[in-house]
LOMI-100555 format. One record per atom (N, C-alpha, C): residue number from 1; residue in three letters; x, y, z. Coordinates in steps of 0.2 Angstrom, whole numbers, plus 5000, padded with zeros to 4 digits. Atoms other than C-alpha are relative to their C-alpha. Layout:
N
NODE     k     r     xx     yy     zz
NODE   NUM   Ala      X      Y      Z
...
***
This chain:
149
NODE     k     r     xx     yy     zz
NODE     1   Met   4997   5007   4999
NODE     1   Met   4939   5041   4939
NODE     1   Met   4995   4995   5001
NODE     2   Ser   5005   5005   4999
NODE     2   Ser   4930   5025   4938
NODE     2   Ser   5001   4996   5006
NODE     3   Glu   4999   5004   4994
NODE     3   Glu   4926   5014   4953
NODE     3   Glu   5003   4994   4999
NODE     4   Ile   4997   5006   5000
NODE     4   Ile   4937   5000   4956
NODE     4   Ile   4996   4994   5003
NODE     5   Lys   5004   5005   4998
NODE     5   Lys   4928   4984   4957
NODE     5   Lys   5004   4993   5001
NODE     6   Ile   4997   5007   4998
NODE     6   Ile   4933   4967   4965
NODE     6   Ile   4995   4995   4998
NODE     7   Lys   5005   5006   5001
NODE     7   Lys   4926   4951   4959
NODE     7   Lys   4998   4997   5006
NODE     8   Pro   5002   5004   4994
NODE     8   Pro   4916   4942   4972
NODE     8   Pro   5002   4993   4999
NODE     9   Leu   4998   5007   5000
NODE     9   Leu   4921   4925   4977
NODE     9   Leu   4994   4996   4999
NODE    10   Thr   5005   5005   5002
NODE    10   Thr   4912   4910   4971
NODE    10   Thr   5001   4994   5004
NODE    11   Glu   4999   5007   4997
NODE    11   Glu   4909   4893   4980
NODE    11   Glu   5004   4996   4996
NODE    12   Glu   4995   5004   5004
NODE    12   Glu   4917   4885   4965
NODE    12   Glu   5007   5001   5001
NODE    13   Glu   4993   4998   4999
NODE    13   Glu   4932   4895   4967
NODE    13   Glu   5003   4998   5007
NODE    14   Lys   4998   5002   4993
NODE    14   Lys   4933   4891   4986
NODE    14   Lys   5002   4993   5000
NODE    15   Asn   4999   5007   5000
NODE    15   Asn   4932   4873   4982
NODE    15   Asn   5006   4997   4997
NODE    16   Lys   4994   5002   5003
NODE    16   Lys   4948   4873   4972
NODE    16   Lys   5006   5002   5004
NODE    17   Trp   4995   4998   4996
NODE    17   Trp   4958   4880   4986
NODE    17   Trp   5004   4995   5004
NODE    18   Pro   4997   5005   4996
NODE    18   Pro   4971   4870   4995
NODE    18   Pro   4997   5000   5007
NODE    19   Thr   5003   5000   4993
NODE    19   Thr   4966   4865   5013
NODE    19   Thr   5006   5001   5005
NODE    20   Asn   4995   4999   4995
NODE    20   Asn   4983   4867   5021
NODE    20   Asn   5005   5006   4997
NODE    21   Val   4995   4995   5002
NODE    21   Val   4996   4881   5021
NODE    21   Val   5005   4998   4995
NODE    22   Ile   4995   5003   5005
NODE    22   Ile   5010   4871   5013
NODE    22   Ile   4996   4996   4995
NODE    23   Val   5003   5004   5005
NODE    23   Val   5004   4865   4996
NODE    23   Val   5005   4995   4997
NODE    24   Pro   4996   5005   5003
NODE    24   Pro   5011   4849   4989
NODE    24   Pro   5001   5002   4992
NODE    25   Leu   4999   4999   5007
NODE    25   Leu   5019   4852   4972
NODE    25   Leu   4998   4994   4996
NODE    26   Asp   5001   5005   5005
NODE    26   Asp   5013   4842   4957
NODE    26   Asp   5006   4997   4998
NODE    27   Leu   4994   5003   5003
NODE    27   Leu   5025   4830   4949
NODE    27   Leu   5003   5004   4995
NODE    28   Glu   4997   4996   5005
NODE    28   Glu   5038   4839   4940
NODE    28   Glu   5002   4995   4994
NODE    29   Phe   4998   5003   5006
NODE    29   Phe   5043   4835   4922
NODE    29   Phe   5007   5001   4999
NODE    30   Glu   4993   4999   5001
NODE    30   Glu   5061   4832   4919
NODE    30   Glu   5003   4996   4993
NODE    31   Asp   4997   5003   5006
NODE    31   Asp   5071   4828   4903
NODE    31   Asp   5007   5003   4999
NODE    32   Asp   4993   4997   5001
NODE    32   Asp   5088   4832   4896
NODE    32   Asp   5001   5007   5000
NODE    33   Arg   5000   4993   5001
NODE    33   Arg   5084   4850   4894
NODE    33   Arg   5000   5003   5007
NODE    34   Gly   5001   4997   4993
NODE    34   Gly   5080   4852   4913
NODE    34   Gly   4993   4998   5003
NODE    35   Lys   5006   5002   4997
NODE    35   Lys   5064   4852   4923
NODE    35   Lys   4995   5005   5000
NODE    36   Ile   5005   4995   4999
NODE    36   Ile   5047   4860   4924
NODE    36   Ile   4996   4998   5006
NODE    37   Val   5004   5002   4994
NODE    37   Val   5038   4861   4941
NODE    37   Val   4994   5004   5000
NODE    38   Pro   5006   4996   5000
NODE    38   Pro   5020   4866   4940
NODE    38   Pro   4998   5003   5007
NODE    39   Leu   5001   4997   4994
NODE    39   Leu   5015   4878   4953
NODE    39   Leu   4992   5001   5002
NODE    40   Val   5007   4999   4999
NODE    40   Val   4997   4884   4951
NODE    40   Val   4996   5000   4993
NODE    41   Asp   5004   5001   5006
NODE    41   Asp   4983   4880   4939
NODE    41   Asp   4993   5003   5001
NODE    42   Leu   5006   4997   4999
NODE    42   Leu   4970   4892   4943
NODE    42   Leu   5000   5007   4997
NODE    43   Pro   5000   4994   5003
NODE    43   Pro   4964   4908   4935
NODE    43   Pro   5002   5006   5005
NODE    44   Met   4998   4995   4996
NODE    44   Met   4973   4923   4942
NODE    44   Met   5002   5006   4996
NODE    45   Glu   4998   4994   5004
NODE    45   Glu   4978   4941   4938
NODE    45   Glu   5006   5003   5002
NODE    46   Ser   4994   4997   4998
NODE    46   Ser   4994   4944   4946
NODE    46   Ser   5006   4995   5002
NODE    47   Cys   4994   5003   4998
NODE    47   Cys   5012   4938   4948
NODE    47   Cys   5005   5005   5001
NODE    48   Val   4995   4996   4999
NODE    48   Val   5025   4947   4957
NODE    48   Val   5006   4997   5004
NODE    49   Ile   4994   5002   4996
NODE    49   Ile   5043   4944   4964
NODE    49   Ile   5001   5004   5005
NODE    50   Ile   4998   4996   4994
NODE    50   Ile   5047   4950   4981
NODE    50   Ile   5006   4998   5003
NODE    51   Asp   4994   5001   4997
NODE    51   Asp   5064   4952   4988
NODE    51   Asp   5000   5003   5007
NODE    52   Ser   5000   4998   4993
NODE    52   Ser   5065   4953   5007
NODE    52   Ser   5006   4999   5004
NODE    53   Lys   4994   5001   4996
NODE    53   Lys   5079   4956   5019
NODE    53   Lys   4999   4996   5007
NODE    54   Lys   5000   5004   4994
NODE    54   Lys   5083   4945   5034
NODE    54   Lys   4998   5004   5006
NODE    55   Ser   5002   4997   4994
NODE    55   Ser   5074   4950   5050
NODE    55   Ser   4994   5005   4999
NODE    56   Thr   5005   4995   5002
NODE    56   Thr   5061   4961   5041
NODE    56   Thr   4993   4996   5000
NODE    57   Val   5007   5002   5000
NODE    57   Val   5042   4959   5042
NODE    57   Val   4996   5002   4994
NODE    58   Arg   5005   4998   5006
NODE    58   Arg   5029   4959   5027
NODE    58   Arg   4993   4997   5002
NODE    59   Ala   5007   5002   5000
NODE    59   Ala   5011   4957   5026
NODE    59   Ala   4997   5004   5006
NODE    60   Asn   5003   4997   4995
NODE    60   Asn   5003   4961   5043
NODE    60   Asn   4993   5003   4998
NODE    61   His   5006   4998   5003
NODE    61   His   4986   4961   5034
NODE    61   His   4996   4994   4999
NODE    62   Tyr   5004   5005   5003
NODE    62   Tyr   4972   4951   5027
NODE    62   Tyr   4997   5003   4994
NODE    63   His   5003   4998   5006
NODE    63   His   4963   4952   5010
NODE    63   His   4993   4998   5001
NODE    64   Lys   5007   5001   5000
NODE    64   Lys   4944   4953   5008
NODE    64   Lys   4998   4994   4995
NODE    65   Thr   5002   5005   5005
NODE    65   Thr   4943   4943   4992
NODE    65   Thr   5007   4997   4997
NODE    66   Asp   4994   5003   5003
NODE    66   Asp   4961   4940   4986
NODE    66   Asp   5003   4994   5004
NODE    67   Trp   4996   5006   4997
NODE    67   Trp   4971   4924   4989
NODE    67   Trp   5006   5000   4996
NODE    68   His   4993   5001   5003
NODE    68   His   4989   4920   4985
NODE    68   His   5003   4994   5001
NODE    69   Phe   4995   5006   4999
NODE    69   Phe   5001   4906   4982
NODE    69   Phe   5006   5004   5000
NODE    70   Cys   4993   4998   4999
NODE    70   Cys   5019   4910   4987
NODE    70   Cys   5005   4994   4999
NODE    71   Tyr   4995   5005   5001
NODE    71   Tyr   5034   4900   4981
NODE    71   Tyr   5006   5003   5001
NODE    72   Val   4994   4997   4998
NODE    72   Val   5050   4903   4989
NODE    72   Val   5006   4997   4996
NODE    73   Val   4995   5001   5005
NODE    73   Val   5064   4904   4976
NODE    73   Val   5007   4999   5004
NODE    74   Glu   4994   5000   4996
NODE    74   Glu   5078   4908   4989
NODE    74   Glu   4998   5002   5007
NODE    75   Gly   5001   4997   4993
NODE    75   Gly   5078   4910   5008
NODE    75   Gly   4995   4995   5004
NODE    76   Lys   5005   5004   4995
NODE    76   Lys   5066   4905   5023
NODE    76   Lys   4996   5005   5003
NODE    77   Ile   5005   4995   4997
NODE    77   Ile   5050   4913   5030
NODE    77   Ile   4997   4996   5006
NODE    78   Lys   5004   5002   4995
NODE    78   Lys   5042   4911   5046
NODE    78   Lys   4993   5003   4999
NODE    79   Tyr   5007   4998   5002
NODE    79   Tyr   5023   4912   5041
NODE    79   Tyr   4995   5000   5006
NODE    80   Tyr   5005   5000   4995
NODE    80   Tyr   5010   4917   5054
NODE    80   Tyr   4993   5001   4997
NODE    81   His   5006   4999   5002
NODE    81   His   4992   4915   5051
NODE    81   His   4994   4998   5005
NODE    82   Arg   5006   5001   4995
NODE    82   Arg   4975   4915   5060
NODE    82   Arg   4994   5002   4996
NODE    83   Pro   5006   4998   5003
NODE    83   Pro   4957   4917   5054
NODE    83   Pro   4999   5007   5002
NODE    84   His   5001   4993   4999
NODE    84   His   4952   4936   5053
NODE    84   His   4995   5000   5006
NODE    85   Gly   5004   4999   4995
NODE    85   Gly   4944   4941   5069
NODE    85   Gly   5002   4996   5007
NODE    86   Asp   4997   5004   4995
NODE    86   Asp   4954   4929   5080
NODE    86   Asp   5005   5005   5003
NODE    87   Thr   4995   4996   4997
NODE    87   Thr   4964   4939   5092
NODE    87   Thr   5006   4996   5003
NODE    88   Gly   4994   5005   4997
NODE    88   Gly   4976   4924   5098
NODE    88   Gly   5006   5001   4995
NODE    89   Lys   4994   5000   5004
NODE    89   Lys   4993   4921   5091
NODE    89   Lys   5000   4996   4994
NODE    90   Gly   5000   5004   5006
NODE    90   Gly   4987   4909   5078
NODE    90   Gly   5005   4995   4999
NODE    91   Glu   4995   5005   5001
NODE    91   Glu   4999   4897   5070
NODE    91   Glu   5006   5003   4996
NODE    92   Asn   4994   4998   5004
NODE    92   Asn   5016   4898   5062
NODE    92   Asn   5003   4994   4997
NODE    93   Val   4997   5006   5003
NODE    93   Val   5025   4887   5050
NODE    93   Val   5006   5003   4996
NODE    94   Ile   4994   4998   5003
NODE    94   Ile   5042   4888   5043
NODE    94   Ile   5000   4998   4992
NODE    95   Ile   5001   5002   5007
NODE    95   Ile   5042   4889   5024
NODE    95   Ile   5008   5001   4997
NODE    96   Asn   4993   5000   5003
NODE    96   Asn   5059   4884   5015
NODE    96   Asn   5000   5001   4993
NODE    97   Lys   4999   5000   5007
NODE    97   Lys   5066   4886   4998
NODE    97   Lys   4997   4994   4997
NODE    98   Gly   5003   5005   5004
NODE    98   Gly   5057   4877   4985
NODE    98   Gly   4993   4997   5002
NODE    99   Glu   5007   5002   4997
NODE    99   Glu   5040   4876   4995
NODE    99   Glu   4995   5005   4997
NODE   100   Leu   5005   4996   5002
NODE   100   Leu   5024   4883   4989
NODE   100   Leu   4995   5001   5006
NODE   101   Phe   5005   5000   4995
NODE   101   Phe   5011   4890   5002
NODE   101   Phe   4994   5005   4998
NODE   102   Phe   5007   4997   5002
NODE   102   Phe   4993   4897   5001
NODE   102   Phe   4997   5004   5006
NODE   103   Thr   5004   4996   4996
NODE   103   Thr   4984   4911   5009
NODE   103   Thr   4993   5002   4997
NODE   104   Pro   5007   4998   5002
NODE   104   Pro   4965   4912   5007
NODE   104   Pro   4998   5007   5002
NODE   105   Pro   5002   4994   4998
NODE   105   Pro   4955   4928   5009
NODE   105   Pro   4998   4999   5008
NODE   106   Met   5002   5000   4993
NODE   106   Met   4950   4933   5027
NODE   106   Met   5004   4996   5005
NODE   107   Val   4996   5003   4995
NODE   107   Val   4965   4926   5035
NODE   107   Val   5006   5005   5001
NODE   108   Asp   4994   4996   4998
NODE   108   Asp   4977   4937   5045
NODE   108   Asp   5006   4997   4999
NODE   109   His   4993   5003   5001
NODE   109   His   4995   4934   5040
NODE   109   His   5005   5005   5000
NODE   110   Ser   4994   4996   5000
NODE   110   Ser   5012   4940   5042
NODE   110   Ser   5006   4995   4999
NODE   111   Met   4994   5003   5002
NODE   111   Met   5029   4935   5036
NODE   111   Met   5006   5003   5003
NODE   112   Val   4993   4998   4997
NODE   112   Val   5046   4936   5046
NODE   112   Val   5005   4996   4996
NODE   113   Phe   4995   5003   5004
NODE   113   Phe   5061   4933   5035
NODE   113   Phe   5006   4998   5004
NODE   114   Leu   4995   5003   4996
NODE   114   Leu   5073   4921   5043
NODE   114   Leu   5007   5001   4997
NODE   115   Glu   4994   4999   5004
NODE   115   Glu   5086   4924   5029
NODE   115   Glu   4998   5005   4995
NODE   116   Asp   5002   4996   5006
NODE   116   Asp   5087   4936   5014
NODE   116   Asp   4996   4995   4996
NODE   117   Thr   5005   5004   5003
NODE   117   Thr   5072   4929   5004
NODE   117   Thr   4998   5003   4993
NODE   118   Ile   5003   4998   5006
NODE   118   Ile   5066   4930   4986
NODE   118   Ile   4994   4995   4999
NODE   119   Phe   5006   5005   5001
NODE   119   Phe   5048   4923   4983
NODE   119   Phe   4995   5003   4995
NODE   120   Leu   5005   4998   5004
NODE   120   Leu   5035   4924   4970
NODE   120   Leu   4993   5000   5003
NODE   121   Thr   5007   5000   4997
NODE   121   Thr   5017   4928   4974
NODE   121   Thr   4995   5000   4994
NODE   122   Leu   5005   5001   5005
NODE   122   Leu   5003   4922   4962
NODE   122   Leu   4993   5002   5003
NODE   123   Gly   5006   4998   4997
NODE   123   Gly   4987   4931   4966
NODE   123   Gly   4994   5000   4996
NODE   124   Arg   5006   5000   5004
NODE   124   Arg   4969   4931   4961
NODE   124   Arg   4998   5007   4997
NODE   125   Asn   5001   4993   5002
NODE   125   Asn   4967   4950   4960
NODE   125   Asn   5006   5003   4997
NODE   126   Ser   4995   4995   5003
NODE   126   Ser   4976   4963   4950
NODE   126   Ser   5005   5002   5006
NODE   127   Arg   4995   4998   4995
NODE   127   Arg   4992   4969   4959
NODE   127   Arg   5000   5008   4999
NODE   128   Ser   5000   4993   5001
NODE   128   Ser   4988   4987   4953
NODE   128   Ser   4999   5003   5007
NODE   129   Gln   5000   4998   4994
NODE   129   Gln   4990   4998   4968
NODE   129   Gln   4992   5002   5002
NODE   130   Glu   5007   4998   4998
NODE   130   Glu   4972   5004   4967
NODE   130   Glu   4996   4994   5002
NODE   131   Val   5004   5007   4998
NODE   131   Val   4964   4986   4967
NODE   131   Val   5003   4997   5006
NODE   132   Tyr   4998   5003   4994
NODE   132   Tyr   4976   4980   4980
NODE   132   Tyr   4998   5004   5006
NODE   133   Glu   5002   4996   4994
NODE   133   Glu   4972   4994   4992
NODE   133   Glu   4993   5000   5002
NODE   134   Lys   5007   5001   4999
NODE   134   Lys   4954   4992   4990
NODE   134   Lys   4998   4993   5004
NODE   135   Asp   5001   5006   4997
NODE   135   Asp   4955   4974   4995
NODE   135   Asp   5004   4998   5006
NODE   136   Val   4996   5002   4994
NODE   136   Val   4968   4974   5009
NODE   136   Val   4998   5004   5006
NODE   137   Glu   5001   4997   4994
NODE   137   Glu   4966   4978   5027
NODE   137   Glu   5006   4999   5004
NODE   138   Arg   4994   5001   4996
NODE   138   Arg   4981   4981   5037
NODE   138   Arg   4999   4999   5008
NODE   139   Ile   5001   5001   4993
NODE   139   Ile   4982   4975   5055
NODE   139   Ile   5007   5000   5004
NODE   140   Asp   4994   5001   4995
NODE   140   Asp   4995   4974   5070
NODE   140   Asp   5000   4993   5002
NODE   141   Tyr   4999   5007   4998
NODE   141   Tyr   4999   4956   5070
NODE   141   Tyr   5007   4998   5003
NODE   142   Ile   4993   5001   4998
NODE   142   Ile   5018   4954   5071
NODE   142   Ile   5003   5007   5001
NODE   143   Asp   4997   4993   4999
NODE   143   Asp   5027   4969   5079
NODE   143   Asp   5007   4999   4997
NODE   144   Pro   4993   5000   5003
NODE   144   Pro   5042   4972   5067
NODE   144   Pro   5006   5002   5005
NODE   145   Asp   4994   4999   4995
NODE   145   Asp   5052   4979   5082
NODE   145   Asp   5001   4995   5005
NODE   146   Ser   4999   5006   4995
NODE   146   Ser   5050   4963   5092
NODE   146   Ser   5003   4994   4997
NODE   147   Val   4997   5005   5003
NODE   147   Val   5057   4952   5079
NODE   147   Val   5007   4998   5001
NODE   148   Thr   4993   5002   4999
NODE   148   Thr   5072   4942   5083
NODE   148   Thr   5001   4994   4996
NODE   149   Val   4999   5005   5004
NODE   149   Val   5080   4930   5071
NODE   149   Val   5007   4996   5002
***
């Protein structure tokens, strides 16, 4: 079996990241056929759609090199984040339907679903299980048993 390699991060790549969790969407294009809403214009290797039930928890991890944009198609998320290594509560923000948010590498993050939710995740690295597992580190950030919605 060949060794799984993760691309190192570059300063040029870091300079293109958003500076806030919530990412303002570019102007949409609309005509008689409907509309186009640009989400992300960066090189990436994965796009997944995730369906999550109300009152469940996802993430509770950080990524060494991966980053991801998430776009909420339906539902609502309470998103927790803090710099990796910080043991405090960090910050949280409510992400609503139609909003885009960003998680850079080395940020502990967790998502609590306030409603049944469907969201897209657009990521830097491949989402193959081998690549994903090499880059992700699971942590105890939000206790799923203590979640109340």
